[in-house]
C-alpha positions in Angstrom: -25.1 -0.5 -10.9 -23.8 -3.4 -13.0 -20.3 -4.5 -13.4 -20.3 -3.6 -17.1 -20.8 0.0 -16.1 -17.5 0.2 -14.3 -15.3 -2.6 -15.8 -12.2 -1.8 -17.8 -12.7 -3.4 -21.3 -9.0 -3.0 -22.3 -7.6 -6.0 -20.4 -3.9 -6.9 -20.7 -3.6 -10.7 -20.6 -0.6 -13.1 -20.5 -0.2 -16.7 -21.4 1.1 -19.5 -19.2 4.4 -19.4 -21.0 5.0 -15.7 -20.3 8.2 -15.4 -18.3 8.3 -13.5 -15.0 10.8 -11.1 -16.6 8.2 -10.3 -19.4 5.5 -10.1 -16.8 7.4 -7.7 -14.6 8.2 -5.5 -17.6 4.5 -5.4 -18.5 3.5 -4.4 -15.0 6.2 -1.7 -14.9 5.5 -0.3 -18.4 1.6 -0.2 -18.1 1.1 0.4 -14.4 -1.1 -2.6 -13.9 -0.6 -4.8 -11.0 -2.1 -8.1 -12.2 -3.2 -9.9 -15.3 -5.6 -12.7 -16.3 -3.8 -15.8 -17.8 -5.4 -17.1 -20.9 -4.8 -20.2 -23.0 -4.4 -20.5 -26.8 -8.1 -20.0 -27.3 -8.1 -16.9 -25.0 -10.0 -18.8 -22.3 -9.3 -17.7 -18.7 -7.1 -20.3 -16.8 -5.6 -18.2 -14.1 -4.5 -14.9 -12.7 -1.1 -13.5 -11.8 -0.1 -10.5 -9.8 2.8 -8.4 -8.7 2.6 -10.2 -5.3 3.0 -13.5 -7.1 6.3 -12.3 -8.7 7.6 -11.0 -5.4 6.6 -14.3 -3.6 8.6 -16.2 -6.3 11.6 -14.0 -5.5 11.1 -14.5 -1.8 10.9 -18.3 -2.2 14.4 -18.2 -3.8 15.7 -16.3 -0.8 14.1 -18.8 1.7 15.8 -21.6 -0.3 19.2 -20.1 0.4 18.4 -19.2 4.0 18.7 -15.5 3.2 16.7 -12.7 4.5 14.0 -11.7 2.1 12.0 -8.5 1.4 8.6 -8.2 2.9 5.7 -6.6 1.1 3.6 -4.0 2.8 0.5 -2.1 1.7 2.4 0.9 0.6 5.4 -0.8 -1.0 8.4 -2.8 -0.2 10.3 -2.7 3.1 13.7 -4.2 2.9 14.5 -6.2 6.1 17.9 -5.8 7.7 20.8 -6.9 5.5 18.9 -7.1 2.2 20.1 -4.6 -0.4 18.5 -3.6 -3.7 21.3 -5.6 -5.4 20.2 -8.7 -3.4 16.7 -8.3 -4.7 17.9 -8.0 -8.3 20.1 -11.0 -7.9 17.1 -13.0 -6.5 14.9 -11.9 -9.4 17.5 -12.8 -11.9 17.4 -16.4 -10.6 13.6 -16.6 -11.2 13.0 -14.3 -14.2 12.8 -17.2 -16.7 10.2 -19.0 -14.7 6.9 -19.2 -16.6 3.7 -17.6 -15.3 2.1 -21.1 -15.1 4.3 -22.0 -12.1 3.2 -19.0 -9.9 -0.3 -18.1 -11.2 -3.5 -18.7 -9.1 -5.6 -21.2 -10.9 -8.9 -20.8 -8.9 -9.9 -17.4 -10.1 -12.8 -15.5 -8.6 -14.8 -14.1 -11.6 -17.9 -12.2 -12.3 -20.1 -11.5 -15.3 -20.8 -8.1 -16.9 -24.5 -8.1 -15.7 -23.6 -8.9 -12.1 -24.4 -6.1 -9.6 -21.3 -4.3 -8.3 -22.6 -4.5 -4.8 -22.2 -8.3 -5.0 -18.5 -8.3 -6.0 -17.3 -5.4 -3.8 -17.7 -7.3 -0.5 -16.4 -10.5 -2.1 -13.2 -8.7 -3.0 -12.8 -7.5 0.5 -13.6 -10.9 2.1 -11.3 -12.8 -0.2 -8.6 -10.1 -0.1 -8.3 -9.7 -3.8 -7.8 -6.6 -5.8 -9.1 -7.4 -9.1 -11.9 -9.7 -10.6 -11.8 -10.7 -14.3 -15.2 -10.2 -16.0 -15.9 -13.4 -18.0 -18.6 -14.3 -20.6 -18.5 -17.9 -22.0 -15.0 -18.5 -20.6 -13.6 -15.4 -22.3 -12.2 -12.4 -20.5 -14.3 -9.3 -21.5 -13.2 -6.9 -18.8 -11.6 -6.5 -15.4 -12.8 -4.7 -12.3 -10.4 -3.5 -9.6 -11.1 -2.0 -6.2 -10.2 1.4 -7.7 -12.9 0.9 -10.4 -15.5 0.2 -7.8 -14.6 3.4 -5.8 -14.5 5.5 -9.0 -18.0 4.1 -9.9 -19.4 4.9 -6.5 -18.3 8.5 -6.5 -19.0 9.1 -10.1 -22.6 8.0 -9.7 -23.1 9.6 -6.3 -25.8 12.2 -5.9 -24.5 15.6 -4.5 
């Protein structure tokens, strides 16, 4: 099976100037958890995830020697003494930060004709949840772990 057989072709991208507030709203409104970052010519220059936004908030807490939320596989666990209001206050302090300050610049990518069996182990090994699919520097799709699982079971013989 090729990547193009399972990739999502409707990719939401952001620019380096997108604020964390805009990014968080995009994630909340669309249900996505990460987005490729593209330049003015729509060329891939990075990737940003929900985890990056929460790390930016955590950094603010560390700066003030406050206790910060920890992220777990199934959501957020607030450590002792941290309230929801504390988290909102911390996010308010970083919401105007541009994506360029928190994005990952070395992005793992694949091409549409790459075999799915090549990217699945790579995702597990590198602990990443999504891989932008790129042709000539342009994002043409994205594959998530969920897409791979869906592809496996959709094409499985009974």
